[in-house]
ZADO-1210 file (C-alpha; in nm, 4 decimals, padded with zeros to 6 digits):
<atoms>
<atom x="-00.2001" y="-01.7478" z="-00.6265" code="MET" pos="1"/>
<atom x="-00.4818" y="-01.4928" z="-00.6563" code="ALA" pos="2"/>
<atom x="-00.4555" y="-01.1653" z="-00.4683" code="LEU" pos="3"/>
<atom x="-00.6961" y="-01.1604" z="-00.1714" code="THR" pos="4"/>
<atom x="-00.7287" y="-00.9528" z="00.1469" code="PRO" pos="5"/>
<atom x="-00.5742" y="-01.2461" z="00.3360" code="TYR" pos="6"/>
<atom x="-00.2529" y="-01.2675" z="00.1327" code="ASN" pos="7"/>
<atom x="-00.2050" y="-00.9055" z="00.0227" code="ILE" pos="8"/>
<atom x="00.1153" y="-00.8615" z="00.2253" code="LEU" pos="9"/>
<atom x="00.2802" y="-01.1393" z="00.0237" code="ARG" pos="10"/>
<atom x="00.2017" y="-00.9777" z="-00.3130" code="HIS" pos="11"/>
<atom x="00.3350" y="-00.6959" z="-00.5249" code="GLU" pos="12"/>
<atom x="00.1684" y="-00.3556" z="-00.4742" code="PHE" pos="13"/>
<atom x="00.2904" y="-00.1979" z="-00.7976" code="ILE" pos="14"/>
<atom x="-00.0031" y="-00.1483" z="-01.0308" code="GLY" pos="15"/>
<atom x="-00.2712" y="-00.1559" z="-00.7597" code="LEU" pos="16"/>
<atom x="-00.5131" y="00.1300" z="-00.7063" code="ARG" pos="17"/>
<atom x="-00.4611" y="00.2923" z="-00.3656" code="VAL" pos="18"/>
<atom x="-00.5976" y="00.5720" z="-00.1529" code="GLU" pos="19"/>
<atom x="-00.3965" y="00.7344" z="00.1249" code="VAL" pos="20"/>
<atom x="-00.6634" y="00.7770" z="00.3937" code="VAL" pos="21"/>
<atom x="-00.4368" y="00.9036" z="00.6732" code="LYS" pos="22"/>
<atom x="-00.0963" y="01.0669" z="00.6612" code="ALA" pos="23"/>
<atom x="00.1307" y="01.2879" z="00.8675" code="GLY" pos="24"/>
<atom x="00.0825" y="01.5719" z="00.6188" code="CYS" pos="25"/>
<atom x="-00.2331" y="01.6680" z="00.4268" code="ASP" pos="26"/>
<atom x="-00.0258" y="01.6974" z="00.1076" code="ASP" pos="27"/>
<atom x="00.0201" y="01.3183" z="00.1159" code="TYR" pos="28"/>
<atom x="-00.3545" y="01.2456" z="00.1031" code="LEU" pos="29"/>
<atom x="-00.4284" y="01.1243" z="-00.2491" code="CYS" pos="30"/>
<atom x="-00.5660" y="00.8390" z="-00.4568" code="ALA" pos="31"/>
<atom x="-00.4142" y="00.6769" z="-00.7607" code="GLY" pos="32"/>
<atom x="-00.1994" y="00.3919" z="-00.8843" code="LYS" pos="33"/>
<atom x="00.1162" y="00.2573" z="-00.7179" code="VAL" pos="34"/>
<atom x="00.4081" y="00.3144" z="-00.9573" code="LEU" pos="35"/>
<atom x="00.7015" y="00.2150" z="-00.7352" code="ALA" pos="36"/>
<atom x="00.7837" y="00.0937" z="-00.3865" code="GLU" pos="37"/>
<atom x="01.0924" y="00.1242" z="-00.1691" code="THR" pos="38"/>
<atom x="01.1595" y="00.0167" z="00.1870" code="GLN" pos="39"/>
<atom x="01.0054" y="00.3348" z="00.3288" code="LYS" pos="40"/>
<atom x="00.7900" y="00.4884" z="00.0523" code="THR" pos="41"/>
<atom x="00.5327" y="00.4353" z="-00.2192" code="PHE" pos="42"/>
<atom x="00.5341" y="00.6419" z="-00.5384" code="THR" pos="43"/>
<atom x="00.1743" y="00.7050" z="-00.6407" code="ILE" pos="44"/>
<atom x="00.0485" y="00.8595" z="-00.9643" code="GLU" pos="45"/>
<atom x="-00.2378" y="01.0909" z="-00.8758" code="SER" pos="46"/>
<atom x="-00.3873" y="01.3497" z="-01.1131" code="ASP" pos="47"/>
<atom x="-00.0981" y="01.3006" z="-01.3593" code="ASN" pos="48"/>
<atom x="00.1510" y="01.3840" z="-01.0821" code="LYS" pos="49"/>
<atom x="00.3861" y="01.1519" z="-00.8962" code="ARG" pos="50"/>
<atom x="00.3852" y="01.1694" z="-00.5190" code="LYS" pos="51"/>
<atom x="00.6289" y="00.9935" z="-00.2906" code="LYS" pos="52"/>
<atom x="00.4367" y="00.8912" z="00.0225" code="ILE" pos="53"/>
<atom x="00.6145" y="00.7669" z="00.3374" code="PRO" pos="54"/>
<atom x="00.4809" y="00.4372" z="00.4702" code="LYS" pos="55"/>
<atom x="00.5439" y="00.5242" z="00.8345" code="LYS" pos="56"/>
<atom x="00.2590" y="00.7322" z="00.9745" code="GLY" pos="57"/>
<atom x="00.0263" y="00.6625" z="00.6809" code="SER" pos="58"/>
<atom x="-00.2761" y="00.4394" z="00.6308" code="VAL" pos="59"/>
<atom x="-00.3361" y="00.2977" z="00.2830" code="PHE" pos="60"/>
<atom x="-00.6539" y="00.1530" z="00.1356" code="GLU" pos="61"/>
<atom x="-00.5753" y="-00.0788" z="-00.1550" code="PHE" pos="62"/>
<atom x="-00.8375" y="-00.1716" z="-00.4132" code="ILE" pos="63"/>
<atom x="-00.7843" y="-00.5270" z="-00.5323" code="LEU" pos="64"/>
<atom x="-00.8717" y="-00.6518" z="-00.8834" code="PRO" pos="65"/>
<atom x="-01.1776" y="-00.8223" z="-00.7275" code="SER" pos="66"/>
<atom x="-01.2900" y="-00.4709" z="-00.6128" code="LYS" pos="67"/>
<atom x="-01.2313" y="-00.5671" z="-00.2471" code="ALA" pos="68"/>
<atom x="-01.0807" y="-00.2909" z="-00.0352" code="ARG" pos="69"/>
<atom x="-00.8068" y="-00.3562" z="00.2183" code="VAL" pos="70"/>
<atom x="-00.6893" y="-00.0929" z="00.4661" code="ARG" pos="71"/>
<atom x="-00.3342" y="-00.1337" z="00.5980" code="LEU" pos="72"/>
<atom x="-00.1211" y="00.0629" z="00.8409" code="GLU" pos="73"/>
<atom x="00.1997" y="00.1746" z="00.6737" code="GLY" pos="74"/>
<atom x="00.4140" y="00.0272" z="00.9525" code="VAL" pos="75"/>
<atom x="00.3087" y="-00.3216" z="00.8360" code="LEU" pos="76"/>
<atom x="00.4662" y="-00.2425" z="00.5006" code="LEU" pos="77"/>
<atom x="00.7999" y="-00.1074" z="00.6288" code="LEU" pos="78"/>
<atom x="01.0484" y="-00.3391" z="00.4608" code="SER" pos="79"/>
<atom x="01.1967" y="-00.3922" z="00.1219" code="ARG" pos="80"/>
<atom x="00.9342" y="-00.5414" z="-00.1104" code="PRO" pos="81"/>
<atom x="01.1461" y="-00.8490" z="-00.1782" code="GLU" pos="82"/>
<atom x="01.1808" y="-00.9127" z="00.1963" code="ASP" pos="83"/>
<atom x="00.8157" y="-00.8424" z="00.2827" code="ARG" pos="84"/>
<atom x="00.6828" y="-01.1176" z="00.0572" code="ILE" pos="85"/>
<atom x="00.8977" y="-01.3746" z="00.2416" code="LYS" pos="86"/>
<atom x="00.7672" y="-01.2835" z="00.5899" code="LYS" pos="87"/>
<atom x="00.4808" y="-01.4573" z="00.7658" code="LYS" pos="88"/>
<atom x="00.2094" y="-01.2122" z="00.8693" code="HIS" pos="89"/>
<atom x="-00.1007" y="-01.2618" z="01.0753" code="ARG" pos="90"/>
<atom x="-00.3840" y="-01.0376" z="00.9657" code="ILE" pos="91"/>
<atom x="-00.6825" y="-00.9864" z="01.1933" code="ILE" pos="92"/>
<atom x="-00.9966" y="-00.8407" z="01.0400" code="PHE" pos="93"/>
<atom x="-01.2232" y="-00.6391" z="01.2663" code="ALA" pos="94"/>
</atoms>
């Protein structure tokens, strides 16, 4: 199944390009590649540094291989990756 804006929540985020567009702390604002994911955080490589960004309180913009951009609230991503891909989500595009 190809990665699209409609099924992004059921896919792996590791390896995707991402930009943190909103966060509780300005130090968390960055852009780079997702290296790891836990229940509550993403580890992002940005400027040859690794940053651990909390999902709660952050907004992420993922760049898909098709160059499409998808902006997601971090609270939608708060679960273990292996559990998130099993859930049914309804995404509404504005």
